RODODO-973739 format. One record per residue (C-alpha): x, y negated, z; residue in one letter; residue number from 1. Coordinates in Angstrom, 3 decimals. Last residue first. Layout:
<recs>
        xx        yy        zz  code  pos
         X         Y         Z     A  NUM
...
</recs>
This chain:
<recs>
        xx        yy        zz  code  pos
   129.653   -37.030     4.496     Y  294
   129.522   -32.999     5.410     A  293
   132.516   -30.992     5.824     Y  292
   133.138   -27.216     5.894     S  291
   135.998   -24.899     7.381     A  290
   136.070   -21.459     6.613     G  289
   137.842   -18.253     8.014     L  288
   136.549   -14.241     7.044     R  287
   136.862   -11.042     7.755     F  286
   135.736    -8.309     5.061     V  285
   133.357    -5.665     5.489     S  284
   133.670    -2.680     2.506     S  283
   135.681     0.588     3.647     N  282
   135.915    -0.051     7.589     A  281
   131.754    -1.079     8.014     D  280
   130.028    -3.178     9.646     Y  279
   126.277    -5.092     9.904     A  278
   125.339    -1.062     7.904     A  277
   122.906    -0.648     4.987     I  276
   123.827     2.247     3.136     N  275
   120.312     4.120     3.253     S  274
   120.215     7.845     2.261     D  273
   118.050     8.251    -1.028     T  272
   119.615     7.737    -4.075     G  271
   123.015    10.219    -3.732     N  270
   125.055     7.169    -4.396     P  269
   124.251     5.541    -0.586     K  268
   121.286     3.224    -0.981     V  267
   120.711    -0.770    -0.699     G  266
   124.069    -1.401    -2.383     A  265
   126.773    -3.236    -0.928     G  264
   127.646    -6.208     1.596     E  263
   129.615    -6.690     4.779     N  262
   130.484    -9.853     6.632     S  261
   133.051   -11.126     9.377     T  260
   133.295   -14.792    10.961     G  259
   135.602   -17.303    12.046     L  258
   134.013   -20.990    11.559     N  257
   135.185   -24.487    11.489     I  256
   133.310   -27.430    11.242     G  255
   133.844   -31.103    10.450     L  254
   131.197   -33.894    10.107     N  253
   129.929   -34.834    13.694     K  252
   132.865   -33.260    14.869     S  251
   135.130   -30.224    15.355     V  250
   132.180   -28.386    15.724     A  249
   133.162   -24.625    16.128     I  248
   131.047   -21.774    14.130     N  247
   131.884   -18.209    15.259     L  246
   129.895   -16.052    12.230     D  245
   127.923   -12.904    11.787     A  244
   127.122   -12.048     7.933     S  243
   124.673    -9.006     6.340     F  242
   123.854    -8.792     2.678     G  241
   121.971    -5.895     1.290     F  240
   120.794    -4.611    -2.164     S  239
   118.071    -2.782    -3.388     S  238
   117.547    -1.772    -7.608     R  237
   114.254    -0.279    -8.649     E  236
   113.762     0.482   -12.504     F  235
   111.399    -1.479   -14.738     G  234
   113.189    -1.309   -17.769     G  233
   113.817    -4.957   -17.197     Y  232
   115.373    -4.206   -14.244     T  231
   113.665    -4.118   -10.872     R  230
   115.612    -5.797    -7.681     G  229
   114.603    -5.699    -3.961     N  228
   116.983    -7.390    -2.076     K  227
   117.743    -7.337     1.723     F  226
   119.563   -10.332     3.368     L  225
   120.714   -10.728     6.653     G  224
   122.716   -13.902     8.644     A  223
   123.645   -13.998    12.158     L  222
   125.315   -17.361    13.779     S  221
   127.037   -18.036    17.139     I  220
   127.392   -21.744    18.373     S  219
   129.877   -23.544    20.118     F  218
   130.415   -27.130    20.647     M  217
   127.259   -28.570    22.573     D  216
   127.439   -25.725    24.511     G  215
   126.478   -22.042    23.351     M  214
   124.360   -22.863    20.293     P  213
   122.605   -19.213    19.269     V  212
   121.466   -19.864    15.157     V  211
   119.598   -16.664    14.062     V  210
   119.288   -16.231    10.288     E  209
   116.803   -13.980     8.135     L  208
   116.528   -13.280     4.553     S  207
   114.309   -11.216     2.631     N  206
   114.593   -11.082    -1.534     S  205
   112.393    -9.766    -3.971     L  204
   114.070    -9.587    -7.378     T  203
   113.063    -9.695   -10.899     Y  202
   115.056    -9.449   -14.528     E  201
   117.688    -7.589   -13.263     I  200
   119.990    -6.117   -16.069     N  199
   120.757    -2.458   -16.791     A  198
   124.320    -1.708   -17.310     K  197
   125.913    -0.932   -20.611     G  196
   129.095    -2.892   -19.654     D  195
   128.345    -5.676   -22.030     A  194
   124.993    -6.392   -20.309     N  193
   121.849    -4.582   -20.830     F  192
   118.315    -5.638   -21.225     N  191
   119.801    -8.257   -23.693     F  190
   119.697   -12.334   -23.718     E  189
   119.124   -12.832   -20.400     H  188
   116.593   -14.808   -18.335     I  187
   116.904   -14.151   -14.251     N  186
   113.647   -14.508   -12.474     K  185
   113.231   -14.707    -8.043     A  184
   111.005   -14.642    -5.679     L  183
   112.217   -15.950    -2.085     S  182
   111.151   -14.485     1.110     L  181
   112.716   -17.081     4.036     I  180
   112.906   -16.034     7.776     Y  179
   114.798   -19.003     9.554     T  178
   115.795   -18.954    13.539     A  177
   117.256   -21.851    16.131     S  176
   118.292   -20.235    19.446     A  175
   118.391   -21.385    23.509     F  174
   115.619   -24.288    23.253     V  173
   113.984   -23.032    20.691     G  172
   113.414   -24.131    16.686     D  171
   111.571   -21.760    14.608     Y  170
   111.928   -22.278    10.870     H  169
   109.317   -20.752     8.194     I  168
   109.481   -19.324     4.753     G  167
   108.642   -20.317     1.337     N  166
   111.092   -19.448    -1.671     A  165
   110.592   -19.757    -5.620     L  164
   113.618   -18.738    -7.631     A  163
   114.924   -19.649   -11.220     F  162
   117.144   -18.299   -13.592     A  161
   119.223   -19.101   -16.563     G  160
   120.616   -17.561   -20.358     K  159
   122.457   -14.566   -18.943     L  158
   124.407   -12.669   -21.595     R  157
   125.337   -10.481   -18.706     D  156
   129.101   -10.084   -19.900     R  155
   129.711   -13.236   -21.703     E  154
   127.784   -15.895   -20.092     I  153
   127.345   -14.264   -16.535     S  152
   131.290   -13.369   -16.779     D  151
   132.215   -16.814   -17.987     K  150
   130.324   -18.460   -15.052     N  149
   128.611   -21.307   -16.062     T  148
   124.828   -20.764   -16.147     P  147
   122.740   -22.979   -14.658     I  146
   120.848   -21.365   -12.492     V  145
   117.284   -23.238   -10.661     A  144
   116.056   -23.095    -7.497     T  143
   112.415   -24.416    -5.522     V  142
   112.616   -24.680    -2.067     A  141
   110.047   -24.440     1.222     H  140
   110.459   -24.573     4.541     V  139
   107.113   -23.870     7.109     T  138
   107.561   -25.332    10.939     E  137
   107.704   -23.990    14.584     F  136
   108.991   -25.229    17.823     Q  135
   107.011   -28.222    18.979     D  134
   103.649   -27.237    16.406     N  133
   103.230   -26.257    13.072     L  132
   105.168   -28.980    11.180     K  131
   104.326   -28.737     7.430     K  130
   107.648   -28.239     5.469     G  129
   109.845   -30.944     3.545     K  128
   110.428   -29.689     0.043     I  127
   114.260   -29.158    -1.377     S  126
   114.908   -29.101    -5.031     L  125
   117.666   -26.550    -5.967     T  124
   119.912   -26.857    -8.655     L  123
   122.559   -23.641    -8.360     Q  122
   125.848   -24.307   -11.475     T  121
   127.079   -20.457   -11.885     N  120
   130.459   -19.697    -9.970     S  119
   133.737   -21.417   -11.377     Y  118
   136.505   -18.289   -11.487     S  117
   140.212   -17.959   -10.873     T  116
   142.100   -15.050   -11.480     D  115
   144.666   -13.428    -8.966     K  114
   145.988   -10.695   -11.021     P  113
   146.091    -8.369    -8.209     G  112
   145.504   -10.463    -4.661     D  111
   144.791   -13.902    -4.129     E  110
   141.656   -13.810    -6.212     Q  109
   140.528   -17.665    -6.164     K  108
   136.850   -18.532    -6.746     T  107
   135.385   -22.417    -7.274     I  106
   132.110   -22.511    -6.464     I  105
   129.307   -24.925    -7.561     G  104
   126.249   -26.730    -5.544     K  103
   123.697   -29.245    -6.612     A  102
   121.172   -30.756    -4.402     K  101
   117.739   -32.604    -4.577     L  100
   115.499   -34.029    -1.517     S   99
   112.052   -34.248    -1.726     F   98
   109.194   -35.301     0.992     L   97
   110.772   -38.755     2.736     S   96
   112.077   -39.665    -1.004     S   95
   114.469   -38.208    -3.469     L   94
   117.289   -37.636    -0.778     K   93
   120.247   -37.426    -2.682     Y   92
   122.608   -33.471    -2.780     G   91
   126.234   -32.680    -3.710     L   90
   127.579   -29.775    -2.791     V   89
   131.039   -28.578    -3.252     L   88
   132.232   -24.689    -2.614     T   87
   135.957   -23.570    -2.748     F   86
   136.343   -20.274    -2.612     E   85
   139.347   -17.822    -1.100     T   84
   139.871   -14.507    -2.179     G   83
   141.500   -11.316    -0.663     A   82
   141.637    -7.601    -1.756     E   81
   144.017    -5.901     0.986     R   80
   146.755    -3.523    -0.231     G   79
   147.389    -2.782    -4.154     E   78
   148.440     1.161    -4.154     V   77
   147.519     2.038    -0.278     E   76
   144.676     0.193    -0.650     D   75
   143.974    -1.477     2.907     K   74
   140.358    -1.466     4.424     A   73
   139.533    -5.146     6.205     V   72
   138.575    -7.179     3.092     K   71
   140.439   -10.660     3.368     Q   70
   138.163   -13.732     2.782     A   69
   139.295   -16.966     2.959     Y   68
   136.638   -20.105     2.867     E   67
   136.258   -23.732     1.795     V   66
   133.908   -26.573     1.988     G   65
   132.631   -29.230     0.545     G   64
   129.402   -31.722     1.302     E   63
   128.358   -34.535    -0.312     L   62
   125.157   -36.435     0.558     I   61
   123.648   -39.387    -1.030     L   60
   120.372   -40.797     0.692     R   59
   122.134   -42.150     3.965     K   58
   119.861   -43.327     6.604     G   57
   121.860   -41.374     9.087     D   56
   119.837   -38.364    10.232     P   55
   119.154   -37.961     6.151     D   54
   119.462   -34.178     4.959     M   53
   117.655   -33.401     8.496     E   52
   114.600   -35.307     7.243     E   51
   114.850   -33.971     3.656     P   50
   115.416   -30.378     5.089     S   49
   118.857   -29.223     4.828     I   48
   120.170   -26.275     2.279     Q   47
   122.246   -23.657     4.188     V   46
   126.388   -22.893     3.319     L   45
   125.802   -18.868     4.834     S   44
   129.013   -16.816     4.701     S   43
   129.472   -13.989     2.194     V   42
   132.738   -14.747     1.920     P   41
   134.311   -13.596    -1.749     T   40
   136.376    -9.602    -2.326     V   39
   136.482    -8.897    -6.029     P   38
   134.176    -6.341    -7.187     G   37
   132.808    -3.063    -6.521     K   36
   129.102    -2.141    -4.995     G   35
   127.623     0.421    -7.828     D   34
   124.135    -0.838    -7.136     S   33
   123.122    -3.863    -8.633     A   32
   120.290    -6.423    -6.759     A   31
   120.478    -9.682    -8.663     I   30
   119.946   -13.248    -8.557     I   29
   122.945   -13.743   -11.176     Q   28
   125.634   -15.805   -10.197     G   27
   128.079   -13.112   -10.133     A   26
   126.978    -9.888    -9.409     A   25
   125.521    -9.184    -6.070     F   24
   126.299    -5.611    -4.766     A   23
   130.555    -5.864    -3.534     G   22
   131.710    -9.276    -5.116     S   21
   130.521   -12.568    -6.831     H   20
   127.308   -13.733    -4.532     M   19
   126.056   -16.773    -6.034     G   18
   122.579   -16.312    -5.433     F   17
   120.838   -15.336    -2.275     I   16
   123.229   -15.049     0.185     L   15
   124.993   -18.234    -0.983     A   14
   122.154   -19.722    -1.491     L   13
   120.519   -19.358     2.156     S   12
   117.288   -21.769     1.062     L   11
   115.079   -23.976     3.324     S   10
   117.075   -23.608     6.010     L    9
   116.375   -26.090     8.904     I    8
   118.774   -27.510    11.210     M    7
   119.950   -28.137    14.364     K    6
   123.328   -27.371    16.205     Q    5
   125.299   -28.084    13.305     K    4
   128.139   -25.629    12.395     F    3
   127.003   -23.377     9.870     I    2
   129.722   -22.053     7.084     M    1
</recs>
């Protein structure tokens, strides 16, 4: 849900945390292996640097978003998987150097049992980066995850997680881009979850987002993520995520996005062939969303 022409990405939370579907289990900073789960959006609701967070002199900011996602592939029996996410972010500018944001997501499945779930709660401290020149600036963030998702608590026995993220932002005439390197640590009660799958202890994530403005109202954004995870037993896992959006700035505070996303395990079931693809007819989803910042 990106609709601001100029922004600095300190952490792409929706891609690094909070993914409920595909290769990203709910609320853990992980890279799973089965690629199965309910459909939820892959959009990037970004964290803004302190100076961008407060353009009008406000210390408090409220961000809300709603996004509907539907799987491209249609099951012969159950039809297409679909879901709606409601995102709420509350932020406060602590000083000229620091800003704090809390984020939660309510997910409503529109197919099958139509369950409603709440994500884990994410607390992110954004730290003002160093301006290297007119185009480049560093970005930094520290994130903690509080277990509030039912599956994370009961199935995975997640006790919490935290991550350190550092990167660099480029703001050019024709495009802006942000690269983030994040190291995350999960804390579980047990090495395996209730389904017998190994929990992930550490994850190293690489994310890149590019935004291309098209006049004052439109922009195109592309975001990609690759994660390497390590279980408590020392086994490797990998996963990826990709999203592409057309963003419309309806007003200064209101934005609309239309896009597609794909995510999954980094390798195919044979353990050797790459499974990474920007679009896949079996796993990709189409998304439509709106976001508002006050």
